[in-house]
Structure formats: structure tokens, C-alpha cells
N, C-alpha and C positions, 0 to 999 in steps of 0.2 A: 557589113556584119556577116560573119560566118556562123550560120545556124544550120544544123543538119536538116535535110529535106523532111524527114518524118516529124520533126519539131515544128517546122513551118506549117505543114499540113494540119497538125494537131491544133496549133494556135488559131489558124484560119477557121477551122471547124467549130471552135469554141465561141468565137465572137459572132456578133450579128453580121450577116453577109450583106455585102453591097455589090455594086457593079464592078468595082475593082477586084473583088474576090472572084466573082464569076469569070471575069476575063482571065485572071491568073490561073484558075483551075482549068479553063478551056485551052489557053494558049501559053500562058506564062510559065507554068510548071515544066512543060516539055522543052521550052526554050531555055529555061534555067538549067535543066538537066543536061541539055546539049552544050551550052556555052558557059554556064556559071562557073564550073570548076576551072576551066582554062583561063578565065579572066583573072583568077588569083595570081597568075604568073606574069601578067602584063607589067611592063615598067610603069612605075608611079602608082601602082595599086597597093593600098595598104589593107590588110585583112585583120579584122578585129573579131575576137571570139564573142559571138552574140549570146552565148549561154552564160556569160558572167553577169554579175549584178550590175545595175545601172551605175553605181558608184565606182565599181572596178573598171567598167568601160570608159567612164569619164576620165578616170585617173590614167588609163592607158593612152587615151587620146591626148591628154595634156602632156604626157611624157614624150609622145611622138612629135608634138608641135614644138617642144623645146629643143629637139635635136636638130 
């Protein structure tokens, strides 16, 4: 899912924090910023706009699977 960094941070700040969030904020965010963008260009990687509604995302995935 492709979701802008500022939206990821906003969502994580709004929900109840757990160990996964703590780890992401300490290590994961910097790793994502360093490697996340380049992963989109790897062969076999499919990028889906994570800002769409769940129904739109599901429809997009179903269309990709049919191809």
C-alpha cells in the first residue's frame, strides 16, 4: 500500500500505541524512508494507493489478479 509518510505517522499517532508502533517510530520509519521508495520499482512489486477507500482497493486488487 502506498500511503504518504505524513499520513502513516498521523494514523499511528491516533491509535493506541503498542510495541510495533514503538519499533516503527524508532527504527522502521528511517528504514522506510531509506528503502521504501525504491522498493516500488522492484520487479514483481505492485503498488496500490492506500488512500483509496477499502472498496476501491479491493476492486483494484481483484482487477490485478484477473490480469
